[in-house]
Structures are given as C-alpha cells and as structure tokens.
MARTI-680665 format. One record per residue (C-alpha): residue in one letter; x, y negated, z. Coordinates in Angstrom, 1 decimal. Each point is the difference from the previous one (the first is absolute). Last residue first. Layout:
BEGIN
ATOM   resn        X        Y        Z
ATOM      A        X        Y        Z
...
REM end
This chain:
BEGIN
ATOM   resn        X        Y        Z
ATOM      G     -7.6     -1.8     -3.2
ATOM      E      0.5     -2.0      3.4
ATOM      K     -1.6     -3.5     -0.3
ATOM      V      1.7     -3.0     -1.4
ATOM      G      0.7     -3.0      2.2
ATOM      Y      3.3      0.6      0.8
ATOM      P      1.6      0.1     -3.4
ATOM      V      1.4      3.3     -1.2
ATOM      T      3.4      1.8      0.5
ATOM      N      2.1      2.5     -1.7
ATOM      N      0.6     -0.8     -3.7
ATOM      I      0.1     -3.6      0.2
ATOM      L      1.7     -0.2      3.5
ATOM      N      2.5      2.5     -1.6
ATOM      K      0.5     -2.3     -3.0
ATOM      I      0.6     -3.0      2.4
ATOM      I      2.6      1.7      2.0
ATOM      E      1.9      1.1     -3.1
ATOM      A     -0.1     -3.5     -1.4
ATOM      F      1.9     -1.1      3.2
ATOM      E      2.3      2.7     -0.4
ATOM      G      0.9     -1.1     -3.6
ATOM      M      0.2     -3.6      0.8
ATOM      S      2.5      1.0      2.9
ATOM      K      0.8      0.4      3.5
ATOM      F     -3.7      0.9      1.2
ATOM      E     -1.4      0.8      3.5
ATOM      K     -3.4      1.4      0.4
ATOM      L     -1.7     -0.5      3.6
ATOM      E     -3.2      1.4      0.8
ATOM      V     -2.9     -1.0      2.4
ATOM      N     -2.7      1.8      1.6
ATOM      E     -1.5     -1.5      3.2
ATOM      G     -0.2      1.8      3.3
ATOM      I      2.1     -2.2      2.3
ATOM      D      3.1      1.8     -0.6
ATOM      N     -0.6     -0.4     -3.8
ATOM      L     -0.1     -3.7      0.4
ATOM      T      3.1     -0.2      2.1
ATOM      N      1.8      2.0     -2.5
ATOM      C     -1.0     -2.1     -3.0
ATOM      I      1.0     -3.3      2.1
ATOM      S      3.4      1.5      0.6
ATOM      D      0.5      0.7     -3.6
ATOM      I     -1.0     -3.3     -1.2
ATOM      E      2.6     -1.5      2.6
ATOM      N      2.7      2.5     -1.2
ATOM      K     -0.6     -1.1     -3.7
ATOM      Y     -0.1     -3.7      1.0
ATOM      N      3.3     -0.2      1.7
ATOM      P      1.6     -2.5     -2.4
ATOM      N     -3.1     -2.3      0.5
ATOM      L     -0.5     -1.7     -3.3
ATOM      A     -0.9      3.5     -1.1
ATOM      S     -3.6     -1.0      1.1
ATOM      I     -1.8      2.1      2.5
ATOM      T     -3.3      1.8     -0.9
ATOM      P     -2.0      2.8      1.8
ATOM      A     -2.9      1.6     -1.9
ATOM      P     -3.1     -1.5      1.3
ATOM      V     -2.2      2.1      2.4
ATOM      S     -3.0      2.2     -1.0
ATOM      S      1.9      3.2     -0.5
ATOM      Y      2.0      1.4     -2.7
ATOM      S      2.6     -2.8     -0.1
ATOM      V      2.8     -0.1     -2.5
ATOM      S      3.3     -1.7      0.7
ATOM      V      2.1     -0.4     -3.1
ATOM      V      3.6     -0.8      1.0
ATOM      G      2.9     -1.8     -1.5
ATOM      E      2.5      0.1     -3.1
ATOM      F      0.1     -1.4     -3.4
ATOM      S      3.3     -0.7     -1.9
ATOM      T      1.6     -1.5     -3.1
ATOM      M     -2.8     -1.7     -1.7
ATOM      H      1.6     -2.3     -2.7
ATOM      P     -2.7     -2.6     -0.5
ATOM      A     -1.2     -1.0     -3.6
ATOM      Q      1.8     -3.2     -0.6
ATOM      T     -0.4     -0.6     -3.8
ATOM      N     -3.6      0.8     -0.8
ATOM      R     -0.6      0.5      3.8
ATOM      M     -0.1     -3.9      0.5
ATOM      A     -2.9      0.0      2.4
ATOM      G     -1.7      3.2      1.5
ATOM      E     -0.3      3.8     -0.5
ATOM      P      1.2      2.7      2.5
ATOM      S      0.2      3.4     -1.7
ATOM      Y      1.5      2.4      2.8
ATOM      Y     -1.9     -1.5      2.8
ATOM      T     -3.4     -1.1     -1.8
ATOM      L     -0.1      3.3     -1.7
ATOM      M     -0.2      2.0      3.1
ATOM      I     -2.9     -2.3      1.4
ATOM      S     -2.0      0.3     -3.1
ATOM      K      0.4      3.9      0.4
ATOM      L     -1.3     -0.3      3.4
ATOM      L     -3.1     -2.0     -0.8
ATOM      A     -0.9      2.2     -3.1
ATOM      K      0.3      3.0      2.3
ATOM      Y     -2.4     -1.6      2.6
ATOM      R     -2.3     -1.2     -2.9
ATOM      N     -0.4      3.6     -1.2
ATOM      I     -0.5      1.2      3.5
ATOM      A     -2.8     -2.3      0.5
ATOM      K     -1.8      1.0     -3.2
ATOM      E      0.4      3.7      0.9
ATOM      R     -1.2     -0.3      3.7
ATOM      D     -3.3     -2.2     -0.9
ATOM      L      0.0     -3.6      0.0
ATOM      V     -1.8     -2.6      2.3
ATOM      Y      1.5      0.6      3.5
ATOM      E     -1.9     -1.6      2.7
ATOM      K      0.7     -2.8      2.5
ATOM      S     -2.9     -2.0     -1.5
ATOM      I      1.8     -3.3      0.0
ATOM      D      3.5      1.4     -0.6
ATOM      N     -1.0      2.3     -2.9
ATOM      Y      2.8      2.6     -0.2
ATOM      S      0.8      1.3     -3.3
ATOM      I      3.8      0.1      0.8
ATOM      R     -0.1     -1.6      3.7
ATOM      A      1.8      3.1      1.6
ATOM      I      3.0     -0.6     -2.4
ATOM      E      0.8     -3.3      1.7
ATOM      L      3.6     -0.2     -1.7
ATOM      N      2.7     -2.1      1.6
ATOM      N      3.3     -1.2     -1.9
ATOM      V      2.9     -1.7      1.7
ATOM      V      3.2      0.0     -1.9
ATOM      A      3.4     -1.5      1.1
ATOM      Y      2.3     -1.1     -2.7
ATOM      Q      3.7      0.8     -0.6
ATOM      G      1.7     -2.5     -2.4
ATOM      S      0.4     -1.7     -3.3
ATOM      N     -1.3     -3.2     -1.3
ATOM      L      0.4     -2.2     -3.1
ATOM      P     -1.5     -3.5     -0.5
ATOM      R     -0.2     -1.7     -3.6
ATOM      Y      1.4     -3.3     -0.9
ATOM      F     -0.9     -1.6     -3.3
ATOM      I      1.6     -1.9     -3.0
ATOM      N     -1.8     -0.4     -3.2
ATOM      Q      1.8     -0.5     -3.3
ATOM      G     -2.5     -1.4     -2.6
ATOM      E     -3.7      0.7     -0.6
ATOM      N     -2.9      1.1      2.4
ATOM      K     -2.4     -2.2     -1.7
ATOM      G     -1.8     -2.9      2.1
ATOM      T      0.4     -2.2     -3.0
ATOM      G      1.1     -3.0      2.0
ATOM      E      3.8      0.2     -0.8
ATOM      T      1.0      2.6     -2.8
ATOM      K      2.9      2.0      1.4
ATOM      E      2.7      0.3     -2.8
ATOM      L      0.2      3.5     -1.3
ATOM      N      2.8      2.2     -0.1
ATOM      S     -1.3      1.6      3.2
ATOM      Y      1.7      1.6      3.1
ATOM      K     -2.3      0.8      2.9
ATOM      V      2.0     -0.5      3.3
ATOM      H      0.1      2.1      3.1
ATOM      F      1.9     -0.9      3.3
ATOM      L     -0.5      2.5      2.8
ATOM      N     -1.1     -0.6      3.5
ATOM      E      0.7      2.2      3.0
ATOM      S     -1.7      2.0      2.7
ATOM      N      1.8      2.7      2.1
ATOM      F     -1.5      2.7      2.4
ATOM      E      1.1      2.2      2.8
ATOM      E      1.0     -2.8      2.8
ATOM      P     -3.7     -0.2      0.8
ATOM      I     -2.3      2.7     -1.3
ATOM      A     -1.9     -1.2     -3.1
ATOM      V     -3.6     -0.1      0.5
ATOM      L     -2.7      1.7     -2.3
ATOM      W     -3.0     -1.8      1.6
ATOM      G     -2.5      2.3      1.4
ATOM      F     -2.3      2.0     -2.1
ATOM      E     -3.5      1.2      1.0
ATOM      V     -2.3      2.5     -2.1
ATOM      I     -3.6      0.8      1.1
ATOM      S     -1.0     -3.7     -0.9
ATOM      D     -2.8     -1.6      1.9
ATOM      R     -3.3     -0.4     -1.7
ATOM      G     -1.7     -3.3      0.5
ATOM      I     -3.3     -0.8     -0.6
ATOM      N     -1.3     -3.7     -0.6
ATOM      K     -3.2      0.2     -2.1
ATOM      N     -0.9     -3.2     -2.0
ATOM      N     -1.3      1.9     -3.0
ATOM      N      3.6      1.7     -0.4
ATOM      T      2.5     -0.8      2.6
ATOM      I      1.6      3.3      0.7
ATOM      L      3.5     -0.2      1.5
ATOM      I      2.0      2.8     -1.0
ATOM      G      2.5      2.8      1.5
ATOM      E      2.6      2.2     -1.7
ATOM      M     -1.6      3.4      0.8
ATOM      D     -3.6     -0.3     -0.9
ATOM      D      0.4     -2.8     -2.5
ATOM      I      2.6      2.2     -1.9
ATOM      V     -2.1      3.1      0.1
ATOM      C     -2.9     -1.7     -1.4
ATOM      M     -3.8      0.6     -0.7
ATOM      E     -1.1      2.0      3.2
ATOM      I      1.9     -2.1      2.5
ATOM      M     -1.6     -3.1     -1.4
ATOM      K     -3.4      1.6      0.0
ATOM      N      0.5      1.2      3.7
ATOM      V      1.2     -3.6      0.8
ATOM      I     -3.1     -1.6     -1.6
ATOM      D     -2.3      2.5      2.1
ATOM      S      1.6     -1.0      3.1
ATOM      K     -0.4     -3.8     -0.7
ATOM      S     -3.8      0.8     -0.1
ATOM      D     -2.9      0.3     -2.1
ATOM      A      1.6     -0.6     -3.4
ATOM      D     -2.1     -2.0     -2.3
ATOM      K      2.6     -2.4     -1.4
ATOM      T      3.0      2.1      0.9
ATOM      F     -0.8      2.7     -2.8
ATOM      S      0.0     -2.6     -2.6
ATOM      D      3.5     -1.0      0.8
ATOM      F      1.1      3.7      0.1
ATOM      D     -1.4      0.5     -3.6
ATOM      D      1.6     -3.1     -1.1
ATOM      D      3.5      0.9      1.3
ATOM      I      1.8     -3.4      0.6
ATOM      T     -0.2      0.3      3.8
ATOM      I      1.5      3.5     -0.4
ATOM      R      3.6     -1.2     -0.5
ATOM      N      0.4     -3.6      0.0
ATOM      A      3.8      0.5     -0.3
ATOM      D     -0.7      1.6     -3.5
ATOM      F      1.9      3.4     -0.5
ATOM      K     -2.2      0.3     -3.2
ATOM      Q     -1.6      3.2      1.3
ATOM      C      0.1     -1.8      3.3
ATOM      G     -2.6     -2.5     -1.0
ATOM      K     -2.2      2.5     -1.6
ATOM      C     -0.1      2.3      3.1
ATOM      M      2.3      3.0      0.2
ATOM      P     -0.7      3.6      0.3
ATOM      L      2.3      2.5      1.1
ATOM      K     -1.0      3.6     -1.2
ATOM      E     -0.1     -1.5     -3.5
ATOM      N      3.7     -0.4     -0.1
ATOM      G      0.7     -2.3     -2.8
ATOM      E      1.5     -2.7      2.2
ATOM      A      0.0      1.3      3.5
ATOM      V      3.7      0.3      0.2
ATOM      K      0.7     -3.0     -1.9
ATOM      F     -2.2     -2.1      2.3
ATOM      L      1.8      1.5      3.0
ATOM      H      3.3     -0.8     -1.3
ATOM      S     -1.2     -3.6     -0.5
ATOM      A     -1.6      0.0      3.6
ATOM      Q      3.5      1.1      1.4
ATOM      I      1.7     -2.8     -1.9
ATOM      H     -2.7     -2.6      0.9
ATOM      K      0.7      1.2      3.8
ATOM      L      3.7     -0.2     -0.1
ATOM      M     -0.3     -3.7     -1.5
ATOM      D     -2.5     -1.0      2.8
ATOM      G      2.4      1.6      2.6
ATOM      S      2.4     -2.6     -0.9
ATOM      V      3.5      0.7     -1.2
ATOM      A      2.8     -1.2      2.4
ATOM      N      3.4     -1.7      0.1
ATOM      V      1.1     -0.6      3.6
ATOM      T      0.3     -3.0      2.6
ATOM      A      1.0      1.3      3.4
ATOM      L     -1.0     -0.9      3.5
ATOM      K      1.2      1.7      3.2
ATOM      G     -2.9      0.9      2.2
ATOM      A      1.7      3.0      1.5
ATOM      G     -2.0      2.7     -1.8
ATOM      D      0.7     -1.9     -3.3
ATOM      T     -1.6     -3.0     -1.3
ATOM      I     -1.1     -0.9     -3.5
ATOM      T      0.0     -3.1     -2.5
ATOM      V     -1.1      0.8     -3.6
ATOM      N      1.5     -0.6     -3.3
ATOM      R     -1.5      0.0     -3.4
ATOM      T      2.5     -0.5     -3.0
ATOM      T      0.0     -3.4     -1.5
ATOM      L      0.2     -0.6     -3.9
ATOM      Q      1.7     -3.2     -1.0
ATOM      N     -0.5     -1.7     -3.4
ATOM      G     -2.4     -2.6      1.3
ATOM      E     -1.2      1.5      3.2
ATOM      S     -1.4      3.4      0.0
ATOM      K     -1.5      1.8      3.0
ATOM      E     -0.1      2.8      2.3
ATOM      N      1.3      2.9     -2.4
ATOM      N     -0.7      3.5      0.8
ATOM      L      1.6      3.3     -1.7
ATOM      D      3.2     -1.7     -0.8
ATOM      H      2.3      3.0     -0.1
ATOM      L      3.8      0.8      0.1
ATOM      N      0.0      2.7      2.4
ATOM      L     -3.0      1.7      2.2
ATOM      G      0.8      2.4      2.7
ATOM      V     -3.2      1.0      1.8
ATOM      K     -0.3      0.4      3.8
ATOM      G     -3.1      1.8      1.9
ATOM      N     -3.2      0.1      1.4
ATOM      I     -2.9      1.7     -1.7
ATOM      S     -3.2      0.2      2.1
ATOM      I     -3.1      2.7     -0.8
ATOM      S     -3.3      0.0      1.5
ATOM      Y     -2.9      2.5      0.9
ATOM      V      1.1      2.9     -2.0
ATOM      R     -2.1      3.2      0.0
ATOM      K      2.3      3.1      0.0
ATOM      N     -0.7      2.7     -2.8
ATOM      M     -1.5      3.3      0.9
REM end
C-alpha cells in the first residue's frame, strides 16, 4: 500500500556559476543584479546575491504547464492553456458559472475541477465582483547566496556596427556600450509543498477530485519540481545559461498531519537540525522521513520514488 504524503520540504544548496537569472533594474546602459541583506545566527548582516521566489515559482509553473499540455488527464482552463497570467478569470465558461453560483464553495469546486494549474499554483478569483482566494500549494523562498560563498561582477559589452547612429530615430543602430552582471556561488534553497491541499476545497473542507485525478496532479507537481531544479529558467539564458555544478540537501516528507520540517542551508548545521526535528516528531507519534541527497541525480531519484510509491494525503485507500 502506498504511503499518503501530507507535505514535502526541500532544503539544500545549489551551485550556480556564471549566471544572471534575475535582474533588479536597468539604469541607462547598466543592468543591476538583485541583492538582498540577510543575517546569520549571530545577527551579523551580509549583503548577498539572490534570485526571487517569484522567479522560481514562475519557472515551476511553466514546467507544470508543459507537463499538463497535451495530457487530457490534466485539464487546464482556457487562460492556462495559453499560460496567461490571468488564468481561469478569463475563461468564459468559468465566468458564466460564477454569475449564478450559489456559494463561494461551489466556485472553488468548479475551479479545482477545471484546472490543474489554478488548483496547485493559487489564484484570486474576482469574476462578477467575487473575491475568492486560492492559496498556492507550492511555496518557494528566495534563492539566496551563502555569505562568503558567492561573487558578483559586471562585464563590459559592446555591439559593433559600421553604421553611424541616427539621432532621434529610436533605431537600435551604431555602436552600443552596456554592462551586464555575472554571478557565481552556492545558493540556499527553501521549497515547501502542501501536498494535502491538492484538490482540497478550503471553504467546504472537502476534497473535490477522485483518487485517480488527485494522483495524476500529484505526479505532475513532483515532476515540475524536479524539472525546476535541473532546468532553471530566467534572464539572459541565451548567452549566460548557468553552469550548475552541485546540488545537495535533504527532502523531508511528512506522512501525518504535521508540516515537513524545514531549516535553511544558510545555517551550516541545517541537515542535523532537520534530522533532530524529524526524530522528535517521530518520538511523539508522528510519521516523518528524511531523505538526504548529494547530487542532482540522487535528488531526481528521490522524486522518482515519491512519484512511484506515494500518493497525496487526501486520497482514499484503493
């Protein structure tokens, strides 16, 4: 019998070199990389390079869209079929349904039935003056460089041209000079998956989909997570695709109704901390498992085993 997964947490370090996955702003001919200020356990401040959780979430949603595209077992609303940011709110069939719906719970049921992406990635439904929030099942923290384990620099670039620049035409002619950031380092990853909420209506407190449909969505979600880590998208990939050199960490899996433990790799002792929490939870009657990985291949193997040997928490035994 397959174990039922309540939640999953992925914590670790990924090595990325010579990348520019997330720019903060552009001023004149200067692109600026995104930096954030963090504190260590002793309260010491450090300013480090970072990739926003918004970027990571967009990458994961894009992979989920590709997994669902062409798979009739994974329905998508008309908005998500075009990967439109407005998602189900621009689906005419859904819009018509919301006009005469008896309750917000019925609207959420309809949304879950119609679209795998809106079910798992979250959505704010505003059709016909409604205001119904659907929280995302997928949570990403910032991808944060570990202090003293990263480097950022700016490189000089120029576009050579034999043409003289024509003033006032707005054409991209002539010899243009610009500066582009470049980043390398070890980055802390924090990623939580509320598996128990797949097909779950937070208003009625009931599951909407049958066993097979819920399992299909669970497998698609896990596949999109795996693809996110070994194929990160982002800015400047046409000439600065990242050199991924390492991925290590732990996957904590909760099989009972407690969140899977998470501690950021910004703490050098994060693996032992998470292991200690898992042991404590198991000692008080919960069921939590820790899976360590030291490479992208080992991480992919963990995800494969979860896909093949577990099911989401809300499904009935079959």
